[in-house]
N, C-alpha and C positions, 0 to 999 in steps of 0.2 A: 526385069532388066529396065523399063520407067522406073522401079521404087531404085533400084540400084542407082542410075546415072540423080536422083532427087538427093540419095545419103552421098554421094559423093560434091554433094554442091556443098563450098564453105559455106557454115551461117552470117549471116550480116550481122554486124557487132552494131550494136544496141547503145546510141550516142546517147549521153549526157547535156540533158538542158542547161544551152548558155548560159551566164550570168545574168540577172535580168538590170535593167537599166535603173543605174546608179545604184547597185549595190555593188559590193566592195569584191576585190577581183577574188577567184577562186569559188564564189559563195555562186550554188546552183541556184536556178529559179525556184526552183521549192524551198530551200530557203529560205532566198531574199524576200521569199514570200510569209515566212513564219516568221522570218525580223518587222519585216511591215506590219504584219496581225498586233507585236505585243506591243508598236508603239503606246503610248503614254498620249493620254490628250492636252496636256499639254506643251508636250512637242510637236504632235501635231499642229496643235496652234502656232507655235515657234514659227515650225518650218512654213505657214501659211501666213505672221507675218512678215517676213522677210523677204516674202516675193512683190508686200506691197512696199513701193519705190515708194513713194510718198508718207509712206508708216514709216520708213527707214529713215528718212530723212529728218520726218517728225519727231522722231526721238534723241539722233543725235544731236538734232539743233537744240533739244528738251534739253541733254544732260548736260550741253554745255553751257548753256545759261544755267542750270544748276551751280558748275562747277564756276565758272566765272563770277555772281554774285555772293554766291558762299564762303567762297578761297582764293578767287584774285582780286576782289574787293583787300580784302586783308593783306594782298603782295605790293599790292596796283601800292606807288610812295605819295600820292595826295591825299590828304586828309577832306574830308565831304564837305569841314566848316572850316577849311584853310581857303581866308582871302587876300585878293591883292587887286587891288583897286585900278592898276594900270593895267588890268588884262579883263576890263569890264566890259562884257557882251562882246568880247575879243573871239573870234571864229577858227572852225578847227585847225588846227596845226603835229605839228610830229611832236611837241611835248604834252599838246592838248589833243589829243586824238578828236574829242568831240568837242572841243571848245570852251568857251566859259561862259556863267549867266552876269547878271548885271550887279554880283558884289564882289566878280569875277573866281568865285568858286568853280574846281575841276568838273567839268559835267561827266564823263567818264565817271571817276568817284560817284558824284552821287548816284548816277545812273545803276553803277553799278550795287551800290546798298540798297541802295531801291529795292531792285528785285528783289534780296534779302526776305524787304518788308509785304512785296504785292506776292510771289510763289509761296510764303508759309501760308500769309491769310490763305488761297486760296488752297492750296494741300488741308489746310486743318479744316477750313469749311466744309470743303468736299467727302472729309471723311467722317466731319461731325453729321453734317446730312448726311453719307450712307448708313454710317450707323442705323440713325434714329431712323429713317425709313426700312432700311430693311428691320429693325426690330418689330414696328408694327404691323407694315407688311406681313411679318412672317407669324406671326400674332393673334392678327386675323384670316390668313389664308388656313391655318393649320388649325386655330381653334373652332372656326364659324361661328356661323348662330348671332345670336346676342353681342358675343364678343367681335364679331366680323361688322356686324351693324353699327354696333357704337363705334368702330375704331376708324370707317370710311366715314360715319357721316363728322367725326371729330377733318377724319383729311379733308374730307368737300369744304368744310368751313373754313379751312389753311387758306384752301386753293381761291375761294371766292374772295380774301384778303387782297385788298389792291398794294401790292409790295413795294411799290418804288416809292409812293406815300406816306410807308409805314415805316419803312426802310430808314424814311429822311428825319422821320418826326423821333421814332427811338433814337438814330443818335443823340441830333440835338438836346432829345428832353437828356439824357443819360452818360452822354461819352466824360463833361466835368466830376458827375460823382463821384464814375469809374477811374477816372484819371486822378482825380484827389486821394478817393480809400485803396489803390493798390500803392498811391505816390509814400502813401500814408502804414501801409503796414507794410510795403516791398522793397520802397527806395527805388521804382523806377513805375510813372504814372503812362505810360505809352503802351508795357505790356495792359495797365485795365485797361487802355481803347482796342487794342488786336483781342483782347477777350471777349468784349463786347460786339467788334466786327466776326467775328469768327460766329459769335451764338446767333448774333442774326440776320446774317446771309444761311448760316443751318439752318433754323425755326422757319427760313420762310422758302425754303428751296428740297425738301426732304421730302413732300409730297407726292412728287414720280414715280421716286423707289420705289415708297411705301405701295405703289398702288401694283406695276411690277413682277414686286414681289411675292405680292396677294398673287396675282392673276397665276401666276408662276405656283405655288404652295399650291393652291385647287387645284392646276393638274396633276401633278406631281404626285399629292398626298394618296388620290388613289391607284399609284399603279401598281403593278407585281410585286413589285420589289420590297417596297413600300407594306402592302398586307404581309408579307412573307415574310419582313422585321416584324408586324404586330402581331402575326401567330407564335412568334417563339417567345412572347414575352418581351420585346424593346418596351421601353418606354418612352412618353414622352418625349425627354430630352435628346433621349437617341435617337426617337425616329424624325426631331424636328435639326440635330446640329450633324450628327451621322450619316443620315440618308437622304434629305432632300437637301437641305441647305446647299451642299455643298456641290448640287446639281444646276442651282438655281447662285451659282457664281458671276456665271460670262456675265449675265448680261449687268449686273451687279459692278462685275470691273469697269463697263464702256460706261456706267452710269456716273460713275467717280474720275475718274479719265474727263469725258465731258467735262463734268462737275468740277474742275478746277479750272476750266478755263472761261468757265460763266461767273466762278466766285472773281475773277482775277479781274474782272468787268468792272463786277458789282464795286469791288475797295479801289477802284480807280478813278470812279465814281463819283462814289462820294467822298478822296480824298478832291478829288477835281471842283465839284461844290464847296470845300471849305469846312464836311461835314468826317474826316478821317482821322487822321493824325495829327498833333500840332505841328505849327510850323517850322521845327527845326529837326525834323524824320522829312528824309528829302524821298518821298514816295512819288511813283510813278505820273500817278493822279496827279500829285501838288504841284511838279515842276510842269505840267501843263496848263495846270491853272495860272502860274508867274509867266511865262511863255504867252499866253492866247493874247494882251494886247500889245504886243510889241513882235507878232508872226511878223510882219511884213517888211523890220527891218531885219530884226535878228531872228532867219527861220531856224536856224538849227539848234537854240534852245527847244525851241517843240517839236521837231523832229525826232530825234534820237528818241528820247520818251516813249514818244508813239510808236517808233517806230518799236522800239522794242516791246510793248504791248502786243501790237500787232501779231510781231512775230513768235510770240509765246502762246498768242490763246490760239495762232493756225496752228505752229508744232503739236501741241494739247489736240488740237480738230482732229488732226491727218492722225494721231495716233491713235483718237477712240477709231475712226473710223479702221484705219486697222484693224484693232484688236476684234471691232463687231462681226469682219470677217475672217480672222483669224481662230475666234469660237465659235463661228458661224459653220451647227456639224453639217448640213448642205453642201457646205463649197468645201471641206476636209478633204486634201486630196492623200 
């Protein structure tokens, strides 16, 4: 009777786990877990980056400045060399939002044009420095032995150089020669100054990246997946570029982002000291140099280019902080 009574009890329905938080509607917890397992590294990094509010704000500001300088300057109605002595040192107004300089030239037009130079120098110098540092660090870390010792001693030699005096000296000695050479060959002397500044900044800033990449290569080349690839006959180039280097990209990207801001400050310092581009090129540093003697009477002439340098570098640094947290596997959710 007891058995019959037990058999007469209707079986309980098996409940299906509800969808996990954040999963699409109708997706069970197991399916949501499977979807989470299939997330890519860059997808996780982007989700982590979006949670960093300052990094997102920095990215929005940086993109806005890039669009404003490279596109907005072409659409702005005033030219950078349009002189109007009637508006000399005029304060900001509706027609001239950033005011005018001592020659009556529109400050906003010159700030937008100067942003092209500063951003281009920062991005190009950072890319060259990161490429050089990655090549040196990867070669030293992968091959080791005498190659590692030689490349690291060269790196130590460059680190020991006084960077700022050497930067000023090279710019002072070779700026005119580069200007004349490019003016005769390509019809644009400022292109030669641009190439000189990019090369000098890059050559004096590749060493931290080289050490970072070397340490990562030394740690990864002994891992199991590298040993397995070597066991099945993978060549050295395959091991370096297909197996190890992709796992080192995270710190390289962070270093490149922070290097852009440092390069912008370096270029602005050179222009401020009169060792950058020629006087007809309105870079942010050159505009600060022109306005420093009359800051007490016309502060807007120094305020706006200085504010652009400050906001651009701050936005880039916030982006670097966000990328560092997003690409850290210990913080990925």
